[in-house]
N, C-alpha and C positions, 0 to 999 in steps of 0.2 A: 606686653604677657597681664591678664587679666588681674585686678587686688588681692583678691582669695588667694590665686596660685602666690604673688609676692608674699603674702602674709607667713602664709603655710610653709614654705620655702624657708624662712625668715625661721620660723617658730621651727623647725627641724633642723634646722643648721643649732640652734641652739639647744638639741637634746630633749625638745616635747613632742608628744606626737599630737599633732591639732586636728582639730577634721572640722570637712566644712557642711556647711546645712545653711540654704538657701542663702540670706547673705548676710551669717555667721561664720565666723573662723573659731570655732571654737579650742581651749586649749586647761590643763591644770595646773596648777601652780600653788606651790606649799600649800594641796590639800581642798583648795577654791578652782569655782568654774569657771573660770573668763571668757570675753568672746570680744574677739575684734568686729564690729558692727562695718557692716562695706554700704557706701554710697557711691553707686557708680554716676552719680550725677555731681557730684565735686569731688574727685581726687584726691584733693590735696587737704580735705577734712580727715582725722583722726580719732577715730573713738574706740576704748577701751571699755567694756563694761565690765562690773561682780557683782551678775543679777540676784536678785533674791537670797541675799546672803545674811536678813536678817527676816525668823517669822512673827505677825505682827500677829496675837494669842484677843486680844484686846484691842477695845476704844478707847478708853485710858492711855494704855502700853500704845494706842496710837496716834495719840492728843503727845506723849511721851516722845516718839518718834520723829516727829515732824518738829519739835523744837528743838534735839540734838543732833538731826541730820542738816538742819540752818545754823548750827554753831558750829557743827565741823565742817560745815562746810565754808563758812565766813575763815572761819584759822588756818583750813590747809589750800594749800597752793594746786591752782588747776583739775582737784580732785571735788566734784561732787557729789553728796548724797542727797538720795529723798527715796521720800512712799512712793511709790505706786500709788496710780489715782484710783485703783481701787480698796486701798489701803490695809493691806494680807502684807504685803514685804517690803522689802527696802532694797535700792539699788545702790551702786555706786556708777560712779563712772571718771572718765580723762579726756574730754573734750580742748581738741587743737587741730590749730591747720598751720597745714606744713610749705613749705616753699615750692615745694617735691614730696611723687609718694613715698618715695624710697626714702625719704630725710626721717623717715617714720621708724630707723632703724638706732637712729642716735638716740634719741628719748624712750624708744620701748622702755628698758631696764626703769628708767625712770618715774614713767610712768605707771609700770609695775608697783613701785617704791609707795609714790601717790597715793592709789586703790591701798597699798595694802594699812599704811599708818590713817588717812581715814577711817576707813572699816572699822580699825583699830578702837581708835577715840570714840566712835559709836558705838561698839558693843560695849567698851569698860564704861559709855557712861550710862547703857543701859542696861548695864549690870548692876549698877549703884540700881536705879530706877525701881528695879525686879526684888531684889533685897528690901 
């Protein structure tokens, strides 16, 4: 079974409506658009991403976002928050190596939770900056 099929089948069984596009399996969770990124050359690598969850509106905000992303990444287990190289948006990822690709099912709920925690902390920090 291809990785995209494995992930999409699992998401459907959990009540999501996944969409497969290129090397991504997209799904919505609590108002956010998430994706599982597929790396067919490394099937035990699991990457869950929450792209573009924060739009950067100025250079000063970009600098604040870099500092906040660094702080959140340091404080949170597994989740990483980073400013895209174009400086326009902020992403969050969970990346893990699994013993077997099917093992993602055991960690999936916690991975989603880790992304929500990291993005919540980032947003709270940036809202303070904006006010």
